[in-house]
N, C-alpha and C positions, 0 to 999 in steps of 0.2 A: 281738408285733411281726410285721411282714411276713416271709415266708419269704426265705431267701437267694436272691438273683437272680443269683448268679455264673454266668457263661457263658464259654466260651473267647473269647479276644481275637480281633479282626478278622483278623489274619494266620492264626491257626489255623483260623478258620472258612473263609477263602478256600482254605486248603490242603485242607480237607475237601471243599469243593465241587469242587476240581480232582480229588481222589481219586475222587469219585463219577463223574467223567466217564470213568473207566477201569474196565472190567470184562471178564470173560472173552471176551465176544463182540465186543470192540472198544470204541472210545470211545463213551460215551453222548453224545447231544447236550446242549447247555446246558439245553434245555427239560426233558429227562428228568432231568438231574442236579438242577436247581432244584426240580422237583416232588418228587423223592425227599427233598431236604433239608427242604422244608416238611413233608412227611409224617413225617419222622423227628423234627422239632421237636414236632409234635403228639403223636406216639406216645410220645416220651420225656419229655414234660413231666409232673411230678408234679401231682396234684390240688391246686387252691388250697384253703387251709384253710377249714373251716367252724367258726367260733369262737362260743362262747357269749357272749351279751351279759350282762355282770355284773348289770345292774339289773333284768332280767326273764328268768327261765329259759326262758320260752316263745319268746324271740326268739333266732335264730341268725344270725350274720353270715357271709355267703359272701364271702370276702376276695379279690376279683379284683385287688387292688393287688399281690398276690404274683406276678402275671405278670411275665415278664422285662422287659417294657417298661413295667410299672407300672400297667396299667389293663385293664378288661374289653374295650377296643378291640383287644387283642392277638389274640383269636380271630377276630373278623370281618375284620380287616385281613389276617390270614393266609389266610382263605378267599377274600377278594376278589383277593389277589395270585395265589393258586393258580388261580383261574378265569381270570384275565387271562393267565397263562403258558400254561395248557392250551389256551386258544383262539388263542394266537399274538398277542394284543394287546400283550403285554409280552415283549420279546425281550432277548437277551444284550446288555449294554452300554447299554441304554436307561435314561434317567433316569426315576425316579418323581417326578411332580409332583403335589402335593396342596394345595388351597386352604384350609388351616386351620393354626392354631397349637396346636390342642388335642391330646388323647390319640391321635387318629387319626394325626396327623403324627409323634408320638413313636413309635408302633408301626410306622409306615411306615419311619422312619429305622432302627429296629432290624432290620426284615426286609431293608431295602436293604443294610445292612451284612452280614447273613447271606448274601445272594445276590451280594455284591460288585457292587452297582449304585449309581450316583449317586442322590441324593434331594434334591429342592428343595421347601421349603414356602413358598408365597406367603401372607404374613401381613399383616393390617392394620398400618398405620404405627404405631399406638399400642400394639401388643402389648408386654406387659411383658418386660423382658430375661430374667427367670427362666424364662419360657415358651420363648423362643427358645433359651436355653441348654440346655434339656433335649433339644431336637432336635439342636443342634450337638454336644453331648457324644457323641451316637451317630453322628456323621459326616455329618449332614444339613446342608444350606445353607438359610438363611432369607432371603427377599427381601421387603422391606416394600413395600406398595402401598396407595394410597388412591384413592377412598373405600373403606371396608371391604367393602361389598357387591360391589365390582368385583373382588375377589380371585378369584372364580370365572372371570370372563372373562379376567383376566390369566393365570391358570393355564393356560387353554386356549391363549392366545396364545403363552405361553412354551413349552408342550409342542410346539406346531407349529414354533416357531423352532428348538428344539434336538432335535427328533425324539423327544420324551419321551412317557411314558404318564401320563394324568391319572387319579389315584386319587380318585374322587369319594367324599367321606365320607358322603354320603347315599344311595349306591347300595344297593338291597336285596340282601341275601345271607341264605340260609337255612342258617346255621351253628348246629347244635344241640349242639355239644360242651359248652357250659356247662350246658345243661339235662340232658343225659345224665349228666354228671359229678355235678351237684348231687343228682339223685334217686338216683344210685347210692351216695351217701354217707349216705343216710338209711335206717333200717330201715323206716319208713313214710312215705308222702308227707306233706308238711306241709299245714296247712290253707290257708296263704297263702304266696305268693312276692311280694316287693315289689321293683320295679325302677324306675329313672327312664327317661325317654324323651328322647333327643336326636334321633338319626336314626330311632329306632323299631325298629332291627334287633334289639336284645336282647329287648325285650318281646315282639315278634312271634315270635321263635324259642322263647322260653319258653312263650308261650301256645299255639302250635301243637303243641309237644311234649306239653303237658298235655292238649289236646283229642284229639290223635291217640292218646294212650295211654289215654284214657278215665279219667283220674285225677280224684279228687275235689278236688284242689288248685285254689284260685282265684288269679287274678293281679290284683295291684293295681299301678297306675302312679302314682308321685309326680310332681307337676307344679308347677314354681315359678311365681312371679308373671310376668305378661305372656306366658305361653306359650299356644299355641293348642290344646294337646291336651285340657285339661279341658273348655273350652266345646265343642270339636268332638265330644268323646265325649258330653257331657251333652245336646247338642241334635241329635246325629246329623247333623252338617254336615261333610262330608268336606273341603271347601275353605275352612274357617274360617281367618281370619288376624287377628292382632292388630296387625301392623305395628310391634311393639315388641320389642326384644331382651331375653333373659333375663340376669339378673345372676349366675346360678348356672352356673358352668363345667360343661359336659358335658351338661346337660339343659335342656329348654325350647326352644321354637322359635316364631318369629313366624308360622309357617304349619305345616300338617300335612304332614309329609314322606311321600314315597311308600312308605317301608318300614313306617310305622306301621300296624298292623292292629287297628282298634278292635273287630273282631268277636271277638277272642280275649282281650280285656281285660274283667274283671268290674267293676272300679271304677277311676276316676281320682281321686286325692286331691290337691286343691290345697294347697300348703304355702307359708306366708309366707317370704320370703327371710331375714328376721331369725331365724326359727326354724331354718332350714336351717343358717345360720352358727353359731348357738349350739350346736346339736346336733353340729356338726362338731367344735367345741372340746371338747364333752363326750365324744365318741367317743375323741378323742386322749387325754384325761385318764384315762378309765376303761379303755381297752383298749391304749393305746400305739400304735394304728394311726394314722399321719398322713394320715387320709382327707381327701378334698376335699369341698366343700359339697354336691355331689350325693348323697354318702353320708349326710350329715346330713338331707337331704330324705327319703331312703328310710327312715331310722330314724324320723323323725317320723310318716310314714305307717304304719309297723309298730306304733308305740306307740298310735296312734289305733285301729288294728284290734284290738290286744290289749285296749284299754280298752272298746271297744264290743262286740266279739264274744265275748271271753273264752273262746276255744276253740282247742285244738290248737297246733301249732308254727307259727311265722311265720319265714320266711327273708327277710332283708333284704340286698340287695347292697351290698358295699363296692366302689365303682366304680373308685377310683383312689387313689394316694398321690402327690400332686403333688411333683415334684422328685426322685423316687427311681427312675428307670429304671436298668437295668443299664448300666454304662459299658463 
């Protein structure tokens, strides 16, 4: 099962932030206190589990669903907010506005509460109530808007209206904490690491860490139906677009996003949506991890690598556990 995500309640966290604003040299600015709080969150977080996959001993599952906000978006959102605070783009009292109902919004709500900031997610009108409930449980507000593709424009308009900061879920960020942690948990580098691609941030960070370290590990990206990443990688066309949305939450895009770095990806593996959903159920039944369908897609890619290559350890990412962020 996922690790315990218990954290101090919002009042205690606000108290800690206020305490950080006092030190021997006088009061710290909100900016300095907020940056310190984010750094403490990163430094104090235990490593997420690396779990054996019961059906194949060569496959290990890196369980990012154990993050406090329930997904691998916890790390990049923390890095994005840290950069925004350090640059002065995000200031005390400003609302964080993000145009998504997914894991980025959940993580943004978690960190907004940590920093005692308001948070608003602009979501498509048809967004399921269980998805908005995850954001609202953490103190965020959801505003529905249609048509769905207009949520980005609406987020910008709203941020201008209320003086907020737009947290763009597709903004590139080079956060290598996941890669550093993962390779530190293994006695030897794995043969393969498998990730999904939504914004492309996670696969890019993993691939750059592998290349910069001169590691023999190869990187595979699992890609669902209707996504642009596989054809863009296969045909080496950076601006490839499908114009169709993915059915698999968290991964797949109708266009190649700026953060995706095809040059550090060894192979992109297309995965049928039905297979992703079936393996998601299988994961839950065999491991107890309530993973989302993007994790099923990654597992299918890992199984295909194990069947065809038959060599070494393969690490597959568990991206999220829907509905289970810390309250």
